[in-house]
C-alpha positions in Angstrom: 0.0 0.1 0.0 1.1 3.6 -0.6 2.2 6.0 2.0 -0.5 7.7 4.0 -0.5 11.3 3.1 -2.5 13.8 5.3 -3.9 16.3 3.1 -5.3 19.4 4.6 -6.9 22.6 3.2 -6.6 25.9 4.9 -10.0 27.8 5.3 -10.2 31.4 5.3 -11.0 31.1 9.1 -7.4 30.0 9.5 -8.2 26.4 10.5 -7.2 23.5 8.6 -9.2 20.5 7.9 -8.1 17.0 6.8 -9.5 15.3 3.8 -10.5 11.6 4.3 -8.8 9.3 2.0 -10.4 6.5 -0.2 -9.2 3.1 0.9 -8.7 4.1 4.6 -10.9 4.1 7.6 -13.8 6.6 7.3 -13.6 9.4 10.0 -15.4 8.1 13.1 -18.4 9.9 14.7 -20.6 9.0 17.5 -23.8 10.3 19.3 -24.5 12.9 16.6 -28.0 14.5 16.9 -30.3 13.6 14.0 -33.9 14.0 12.9 -36.2 11.4 11.0 -39.7 10.1 11.3 -40.8 13.1 13.3 -38.4 12.4 16.1 -34.9 13.2 17.4 -32.4 10.3 17.5 -28.6 9.9 18.1 -26.5 8.2 15.4 -23.0 6.9 15.3 -20.8 5.3 12.5 -20.8 2.2 14.5 -24.6 1.9 14.1 -23.8 1.0 10.5 -21.4 -1.8 11.2 -22.0 -4.7 8.9 -23.9 -2.5 6.4 -22.8 -0.2 3.6 -23.4 3.5 4.2 -24.0 6.3 1.9 -23.2 9.5 4.0 -24.2 12.7 2.0 -23.8 16.3 3.1 -26.0 19.2 1.6 -25.6 23.0 2.2 -28.6 24.1 4.1 -32.2 23.4 4.9 -34.9 25.5 3.3 -33.1 25.7 0.0 -33.8 24.8 -3.6 -31.6 21.9 -4.7 -31.1 20.1 -1.4 -34.9 18.9 -1.0 -34.8 17.4 -4.4 -31.8 15.3 -3.4 -33.2 14.3 0.0 -36.4 13.3 -1.7 -34.7 11.4 -4.5 -32.7 9.4 -2.0 -36.0 8.7 -0.1 -37.8 7.7 -3.4 -35.1 4.8 -4.0 -34.2 4.2 -0.3 -35.7 0.7 -0.4 -33.5 -0.1 -3.4 -30.4 0.7 -1.2 -31.7 -1.3 1.7 -32.2 -4.4 -0.8 -28.3 -4.3 -1.2 -27.6 -3.8 2.6 -26.9 -0.1 2.3 -28.3 2.7 4.6 -28.6 6.4 3.9 -27.5 9.2 6.3 -27.8 12.8 5.3 -26.2 15.8 7.0 -26.1 19.5 7.1 -24.9 22.1 9.6 -28.4 23.1 10.5 -29.8 22.2 13.9 -32.2 19.3 14.6 -34.9 22.0 15.3 -34.4 23.6 11.9 -34.5 20.1 10.3 -37.8 19.4 12.1 -39.3 22.7 10.9 -38.3 22.1 7.4 -39.5 18.5 7.2 -42.9 19.6 8.7 -43.3 22.4 6.3 -42.0 20.8 3.0 -44.4 18.2 1.6 -41.6 16.5 -0.4 -39.8 15.5 2.8 -42.7 14.1 4.7 -42.0 10.5 3.7 -38.2 10.4 4.0 -37.4 7.4 6.2 -33.6 7.9 6.8 -32.0 10.2 9.3 -30.5 13.7 8.8 -27.6 14.7 11.0 -27.8 18.0 12.7 -24.2 19.0 12.5 -24.6 22.4 14.1 -21.1 22.2 15.7 -19.7 21.7 12.1 -17.7 18.8 13.6 -18.8 16.2 11.0 -18.5 18.5 8.0 -15.0 19.4 9.0 -14.1 15.7 9.8 -15.1 14.9 6.2 -13.4 17.8 4.6 -16.6 19.5 3.4 -16.9 22.4 5.8 -17.4 25.6 3.7 -16.0 29.0 4.7 -19.6 30.3 5.3 -20.3 27.5 7.9 -22.4 25.4 5.6 -21.6 21.9 4.3 -20.4 21.4 0.6 -22.3 18.8 -1.5 -20.2 15.7 -0.5 -21.1 12.1 -1.1 -19.2 9.4 0.9 -19.7 5.6 0.5 -18.5 3.5 3.5 -18.2 -0.3 3.4 -19.3 -2.6 6.3 -15.8 -2.7 7.7 -15.8 1.2 8.1 -13.5 1.7 5.0 -14.2 4.7 2.8 -14.7 3.4 -0.7 -15.9 6.5 -2.6 -16.1 10.1 -2.3 -17.2 13.0 -4.5 -17.6 16.7 -3.6 -19.3 18.7 -6.2 -20.5 22.3 -6.8 -23.5 23.6 -4.8 -25.2 24.5 -7.8 -25.8 21.0 -9.3 -27.7 18.2 -7.6 -26.4 14.7 -7.5 -27.6 11.7 -9.5 -28.9 9.3 -6.9 -29.2 6.5 -9.3 -25.6 6.8 -10.0 -24.8 6.6 -6.3 -26.7 3.3 -6.1 -24.9 2.1 -9.1 -21.6 2.7 -7.6 -22.6 1.0 -4.3 -23.6 -2.1 -6.4 -20.3 -1.8 -8.4 -18.2 -1.7 -5.2 -20.1 -4.7 -3.7 -18.9 -6.9 -6.5 -15.3 -6.6 -5.3 -14.3 -6.6 -8.9 -13.1 -4.1 -11.5 -16.2 -2.5 -13.0 -15.9 -0.6 -16.4 -17.7 2.8 -17.1 -21.4 2.7 -17.0 -21.3 -0.9 -15.6 -24.7 -2.1 -14.2 -25.8 -5.2 -12.2 -25.7 -8.4 -14.3 -23.0 -7.0 -16.8 -19.6 -8.4 -17.1 -16.8 -7.1 -14.8 -13.2 -7.0 -15.6 -12.1 -9.5 -13.0 -11.0 -9.2 -9.5 -9.9 -5.8 -8.1 
């Protein structure tokens, strides 16, 4: 294996944040406040042991693109569950703001996975997506059942994610094989990774 390089990026605030590395242990978190199903819950990375996890960050509640992504993950949430994968969303809004948003936006009423209230910005900083304005950048992280980070993508806030593509990547990673571009379940792989 290669040398472990600790990459940091300096923010305008003068702090530095580490970037997680694909192929290494995902940054651990525990006892984070979250909201789903009309209630507040605590979540930890260890809650997902033995499962795949898609952890996605979005900039803010009460915005334009973010609810379309949250709803899209919710629409195919059962498809993720069929392949032993859970979904966990996060923004730097508080659990109270999450609750107010979920209760006021019809698109979010049936979302069944938790949204972390990262109001301390600890989780966003841990995953290298904390923006200079205190919001989270649009980051997507796929973590395997052993807690290893297998995929990460951080994109411009102005463009929503393709949730079907996230599911495709989870399924490709689960094969443990080399998968060509545009690979889908049932198609030939390129052999063992």
